[in-house]
C-alpha positions, 0 to 999 in steps of 0.5 A, spaced: 828 432 538 822 428 534 815 429 536 810 423 538 803 424 535 802 421 542 805 428 545 802 432 540 795 430 543 796 431 550 799 438 548 793 441 543 789 437 549 792 442 555 791 448 550 785 446 549 784 445 557 786 452 559 783 456 554 777 453 556 777 454 563 779 461 560 773 463 557 768 459 563 773 464 568 770 470 565 765 468 563 762 467 570 766 473 572 761 478 567 755 474 570 756 475 577 759 483 575 752 484 572 749 480 578 752 486 581 751 490 578 744 487 578 744 488 586 747 495 588 742 499 582 737 494 588 740 497 595 741 505 591 732 504 590 733 501 598 738 506 600 733 511 596 726 509 599 729 509 606 731 517 606 724 518 602 721 516 609 725 519 614 724 526 610 716 523 610 718 521 617 720 529 619 713 533 615 708 528 618 711 529 625 712 537 624 705 537 621 702 535 627 706 538 631 702 543 626 695 541 627 697 541 635 699 549 635 692 549 631 688 545 635 690 548 641 689 555 639 682 553 637 681 550 644 683 557 648 679 562 642 673 557 643 674 558 651 674 565 650 667 565 647 664 562 653 666 565 659 664 571 653 657 567 653 657 565 660 658 573 662 654 576 656 648 570 658 648 572 666 642 567 666 638 574 669 633 573 663 635 580 661 638 579 652 
């Protein structure tokens, strides 16, 4: 069995082609893995931001409730003082 030059050349060309395809696929795989990793990092940052915003909103809501309670308390004290003053100052001109 003798190999002709053309047959050997075809085998070499096929081997080089297969090697080029394998190398290209591995490079693309590495590229997509890096892109996927970067995308996952961005997604993690986004998820952390959402979690932080939920905490901020809850804190803000709680602060608004405390402000409303304080405001109502102060209004109640102010109304109580107004009643005392109106009772104290009867308008008779006596102090």
